[in-house]
SETIDREN-611672 format. One record per residue (C-alpha): x, y, z; residue in three letters. Coordinates in Angstrom, 2 decimals. Layout:
BEGIN
((X Y Z) ALA)
...
***
This chain:
BEGIN
((4.58 -42.56 13.55) MET)
((2.74 -40.49 11.35) GLU)
((4.32 -38.02 9.43) GLU)
((4.48 -34.12 10.20) LYS)
((2.97 -32.45 7.50) ARG)
((3.93 -28.75 6.78) ILE)
((1.44 -27.04 5.65) LYS)
((2.06 -25.35 2.06) GLU)
((2.08 -21.28 1.80) LYS)
((-0.38 -19.71 -0.55) ARG)
((-0.93 -16.46 -1.72) ILE)
((-3.52 -15.46 -4.72) LYS)
((-2.03 -12.33 -6.12) ALA)
((-3.48 -9.74 -8.75) ALA)
((-1.29 -7.51 -10.79) LEU)
((-3.30 -4.24 -11.50) ALA)
((-1.88 -3.42 -14.86) GLN)
((-3.58 0.68 -15.08) THR)
((-3.17 3.56 -17.73) GLN)
((-2.27 5.99 -15.25) ILE)
((-4.44 9.54 -15.71) VAL)
((-1.47 11.78 -15.43) TRP)
((-1.44 13.54 -12.23) GLU)
((-4.93 13.24 -11.41) ASP)
((-5.12 11.28 -7.83) GLN)
((-8.78 11.44 -7.27) GLY)
((-9.34 10.08 -10.94) ARG)
((-6.67 7.18 -10.22) ASN)
((-8.03 6.20 -6.84) TYR)
((-11.63 5.82 -8.39) GLU)
((-10.07 3.39 -10.83) ILE)
((-8.15 1.89 -8.59) ALA)
((-11.27 0.97 -6.07) GLY)
((-13.12 -0.67 -8.83) LYS)
((-9.73 -2.75 -9.70) ARG)
((-9.46 -3.64 -5.89) ILE)
((-13.22 -4.73 -6.13) GLU)
((-12.37 -6.83 -9.20) GLU)
((-9.84 -8.73 -7.26) ALA)
((-11.75 -9.43 -4.73) VAL)
((-14.29 -10.69 -6.75) SER)
((-11.73 -13.26 -8.17) GLN)
((-10.96 -14.26 -4.45) LYS)
((-7.47 -12.72 -4.64) ALA)
((-5.70 -11.83 -1.32) GLU)
((-3.43 -9.03 -2.47) ALA)
((-3.54 -6.71 -5.42) ILE)
((-0.05 -4.58 -6.60) PHE)
((-0.11 -1.01 -8.94) PHE)
((2.51 0.09 -10.67) PRO)
((4.76 3.00 -9.37) GLU)
((3.35 6.27 -8.59) MET)
((0.30 4.59 -8.80) SER)
((-1.99 7.47 -8.91) PHE)
((0.02 10.30 -10.59) THR)
((2.01 8.53 -13.10) GLY)
((5.90 9.08 -12.94) PHE)
((6.19 13.08 -12.82) SER)
((8.85 15.32 -11.84) MET)
((6.10 17.70 -10.93) ASN)
((6.67 17.24 -7.50) THR)
((4.55 20.38 -6.29) ASP)
((1.70 18.66 -7.76) ALA)
((2.07 15.23 -6.56) THR)
((4.05 15.50 -3.03) LYS)
((2.10 14.27 0.13) GLU)
((3.01 15.43 3.48) SER)
((-0.23 13.86 4.79) ASP)
((0.31 10.01 3.76) GLU)
((-3.34 10.66 2.27) ARG)
((-2.99 7.75 0.04) THR)
((-1.74 5.67 2.61) ILE)
((-4.77 6.38 4.55) GLN)
((-7.04 5.65 1.44) ARG)
((-5.92 2.45 0.51) MET)
((-6.06 1.09 4.15) SER)
((-9.24 2.26 4.38) ALA)
((-10.04 0.20 1.10) LEU)
((-8.02 -2.68 2.34) ALA)
((-9.85 -2.94 5.71) ARG)
((-13.46 -2.57 3.52) GLN)
((-12.55 -5.09 1.17) TYR)
((-10.26 -7.51 3.35) GLN)
((-7.67 -7.54 0.99) ILE)
((-3.35 -6.29 1.20) SER)
((-2.67 -3.98 -1.02) ILE)
((0.55 -2.48 -2.62) GLY)
((1.11 1.20 -4.08) PHE)
((3.01 3.70 -5.08) GLY)
((3.18 7.43 -3.96) TRP)
((5.47 10.62 -3.50) VAL)
((6.57 11.58 0.05) LYS)
((7.38 15.10 0.94) ASN)
((10.85 15.36 2.31) CYS)
((11.61 18.80 1.16) ILE)
((11.99 20.81 4.46) ALA)
((13.99 18.06 5.09) ILE)
((16.82 17.46 2.26) CYS)
((15.08 19.71 -0.59) GLY)
((13.85 16.71 -2.45) LYS)
((11.29 14.18 -2.00) CYS)
((11.17 10.31 -1.99) GLU)
((9.55 7.82 -4.27) ASN)
((7.80 5.17 -2.35) HIS)
((6.26 1.90 -2.43) TYR)
((4.02 1.42 0.55) THR)
((2.16 -2.51 1.24) VAL)
((-0.73 -2.82 3.89) VAL)
((-2.17 -5.56 4.93) ASP)
((-6.15 -6.47 4.77) SER)
((-6.37 -4.88 8.40) ALA)
((-4.83 -1.49 6.77) GLY)
((-2.16 -1.97 8.71) THR)
((1.70 -0.59 6.64) VAL)
((3.72 -3.76 6.34) LEU)
((6.46 -2.08 3.99) SER)
((7.03 1.65 3.19) ASP)
((9.80 1.41 0.72) TYR)
((11.85 4.40 -0.66) ALA)
((13.07 3.84 -4.07) LYS)
((17.21 3.58 -3.51) LEU)
((18.33 4.28 -7.19) HIS)
((16.45 7.31 -8.89) PRO)
((16.71 7.51 -12.28) PHE)
((19.29 10.27 -12.97) SER)
((18.55 9.40 -16.88) TYR)
((15.55 11.14 -16.36) SER)
((16.44 13.89 -14.01) GLY)
((14.53 11.97 -11.01) GLU)
((17.50 12.78 -8.96) ASP)
((16.72 16.28 -9.16) PHE)
((13.08 16.00 -7.40) LYS)
((14.25 12.65 -5.41) PHE)
((16.40 11.18 -3.32) GLN)
((17.41 7.89 -2.67) GLY)
((16.42 5.59 0.03) GLY)
((18.77 4.08 2.56) SER)
((16.80 0.69 3.37) ALA)
((15.71 -2.00 2.12) LEU)
((12.74 -3.79 2.87) THR)
((11.36 -7.16 4.46) ARG)
((7.86 -8.17 5.17) PHE)
((5.19 -11.53 5.09) ALA)
((2.26 -11.76 3.42) LEU)
((0.51 -14.99 4.56) LYS)
((3.28 -15.98 6.02) GLY)
((5.48 -15.74 2.65) ILE)
((8.35 -13.56 3.30) PRO)
((8.61 -11.18 0.73) CYS)
((10.30 -7.29 -0.45) SER)
((9.70 -4.90 -3.18) SER)
((12.18 -2.75 -5.42) PHE)
((10.56 0.16 -7.90) ILE)
((11.38 0.58 -11.41) CYS)
((15.37 1.75 -11.86) TYR)
((16.21 -0.28 -9.08) ASP)
((16.03 -3.60 -11.47) LEU)
((19.15 -2.61 -12.99) ARG)
((21.08 -3.03 -9.40) PHE)
((21.58 -7.13 -8.34) PRO)
((23.38 -6.55 -6.04) GLU)
((20.39 -5.39 -3.86) ILE)
((18.29 -8.62 -5.10) PHE)
((20.67 -10.82 -3.55) GLN)
((20.72 -8.75 -0.23) ALA)
((17.07 -9.26 0.37) VAL)
((16.63 -12.96 -1.55) SER)
((18.63 -14.33 1.48) LYS)
((15.07 -14.21 3.61) ASN)
((12.64 -13.38 0.50) ALA)
((11.22 -15.94 -1.81) HIS)
((8.64 -13.26 -3.01) MET)
((9.97 -9.95 -4.64) ILE)
((7.21 -7.14 -5.82) ILE)
((8.75 -5.32 -8.94) VAL)
((6.39 -2.19 -9.97) PRO)
((7.48 0.22 -12.33) ALA)
((6.62 3.06 -14.74) ASN)
((9.09 1.09 -17.57) TRP)
((8.92 3.00 -20.90) PRO)
((8.03 1.03 -23.80) ALA)
((11.31 1.68 -25.99) LYS)
((12.94 -0.17 -23.34) ARG)
((10.73 -3.02 -22.60) ARG)
((12.95 -5.66 -23.80) GLU)
((15.67 -4.80 -20.93) HIS)
((12.72 -5.05 -18.60) TRP)
((11.78 -8.61 -19.83) LYS)
((15.39 -9.41 -19.68) ALA)
((16.30 -8.39 -16.17) LEU)
((13.07 -9.57 -14.30) LEU)
((13.84 -12.42 -15.50) ARG)
((17.38 -12.73 -14.48) ALA)
((16.57 -11.54 -11.17) ARG)
((14.41 -14.60 -10.59) ALA)
((16.81 -16.80 -11.80) ILE)
((20.19 -15.88 -9.93) GLU)
((17.92 -15.22 -6.84) ASN)
((15.73 -17.93 -7.26) GLN)
((12.59 -16.38 -6.33) VAL)
((9.26 -15.47 -7.50) TYR)
((9.39 -12.01 -9.21) ILE)
((5.68 -10.28 -9.48) LEU)
((6.20 -6.97 -11.56) ALA)
((3.69 -4.43 -12.08) VAL)
((3.73 -1.96 -14.88) ASN)
((1.60 0.95 -16.99) CYS)
((0.27 0.79 -20.03) VAL)
((-0.84 3.55 -22.72) GLY)
((0.36 6.98 -23.12) GLU)
((0.96 9.09 -20.08) ILE)
((2.63 12.15 -19.39) GLY)
((4.04 12.02 -22.87) GLY)
((5.61 8.55 -22.87) VAL)
((4.35 5.47 -23.88) SER)
((4.46 2.25 -22.06) TYR)
((3.30 -1.42 -23.10) MET)
((3.21 -3.07 -19.68) GLY)
((4.61 -6.30 -19.81) ASP)
((3.48 -7.10 -16.37) SER)
((4.29 -10.72 -15.39) CYS)
((4.70 -13.39 -12.70) ILE)
((8.13 -14.63 -12.94) ILE)
((8.57 -18.16 -11.04) ASP)
((12.29 -19.34 -9.58) PRO)
((13.24 -20.97 -12.42) ASP)
((12.61 -18.11 -14.69) GLY)
((9.44 -19.43 -16.47) ASP)
((6.44 -16.65 -16.89) VAL)
((3.28 -18.13 -15.04) ARG)
((1.13 -15.29 -16.46) ALA)
((2.07 -12.03 -18.35) GLU)
((-0.05 -8.87 -20.03) LEU)
((0.85 -6.71 -22.49) SER)
((-0.47 -3.54 -24.48) GLY)
((-3.56 -3.39 -23.14) THR)
((-5.18 -2.34 -19.17) GLU)
((-6.34 -4.93 -16.93) GLY)
((-5.78 -7.58 -14.12) MET)
((-3.75 -11.03 -13.83) MET)
((-4.85 -12.92 -10.42) VAL)
((-2.71 -16.35 -10.35) LEU)
((-2.69 -18.67 -7.00) GLU)
((1.17 -18.91 -5.49) LEU)
((2.68 -21.57 -3.90) THR)
((5.96 -21.06 -1.97) ASP)
((8.01 -23.90 -2.98) ASP)
((11.31 -21.38 -3.01) VAL)
((12.80 -23.59 -0.38) GLU)
((11.98 -26.74 -2.04) GLN)
((13.73 -25.29 -5.50) PHE)
((16.47 -24.22 -3.73) ARG)
((17.11 -27.30 -2.05) GLY)
((17.24 -29.20 -5.72) GLU)
((19.40 -26.92 -7.10) PHE)
((21.21 -24.84 -4.74) PRO)
((23.09 -22.26 -6.57) VAL)
((22.59 -19.72 -3.22) LYS)
((25.21 -22.18 -1.50) ARG)
((28.17 -21.46 -3.85) ASP)
((27.80 -17.87 -3.31) ARG)
((31.47 -16.46 -2.09) ARG)
((30.40 -13.10 -0.92) GLU)
((33.13 -12.70 1.61) SER)
((35.13 -12.71 -1.84) PHE)
((32.89 -10.41 -3.36) TYR)
((33.18 -7.48 -0.86) ALA)
((36.81 -7.57 -1.46) LYS)
((36.22 -6.65 -5.07) LEU)
((34.92 -3.58 -4.24) TYR)
***
């Protein structure tokens, strides 16, 4: 009997490293449209933008908050037009409920359907984000081209427990950010650590340039489950497009670190 072959799951993904125009949604929407066109021309099936993609990391929620989900509507329309999945960040107005906003990252598929709408779990209190934003209360799991995925946002990168939780299922984790240049070595080290310890692909997309008085170097990258950087872009606007094969289960089978985890013991430590 002929052996049954398992079809490999692949995705051609693009990371758009942009210099976000400060608090100017209209201009950033225009830039995003051009980046999406460019990604499609390179046959990308998904494109991911940085945290707070169309405003920059701003505490001025009066200028950035949305009650009408206009960014989701705008990106969903572009996804349908260009037949591409899109990941993007925006600010949700929750003031009437809790007195604060939420920092969201949403992924829509090529039909414009929302696959994931994640609220950042850990507001960055060092910069005062916690005064304007409440933390989310749920993890996210979704699939792109049959590949199980999850996403976190920027400062979440410093909290390894949540990565372990989603990587029980997820093979690819998207990490959008506005991560400042002065802590770029932390960014690089933590991304590699999260990939290695969870045996997943990490797709990290940051902004670049001077934005709202803060300097960013980008350092967007794609890291495989062995911690090898497959692609990286630093210090300039641009886009990376790379086809990835979901070989995570094979990798974990050959080097079964997760099998040795003792989660019932770890729980007692808390």
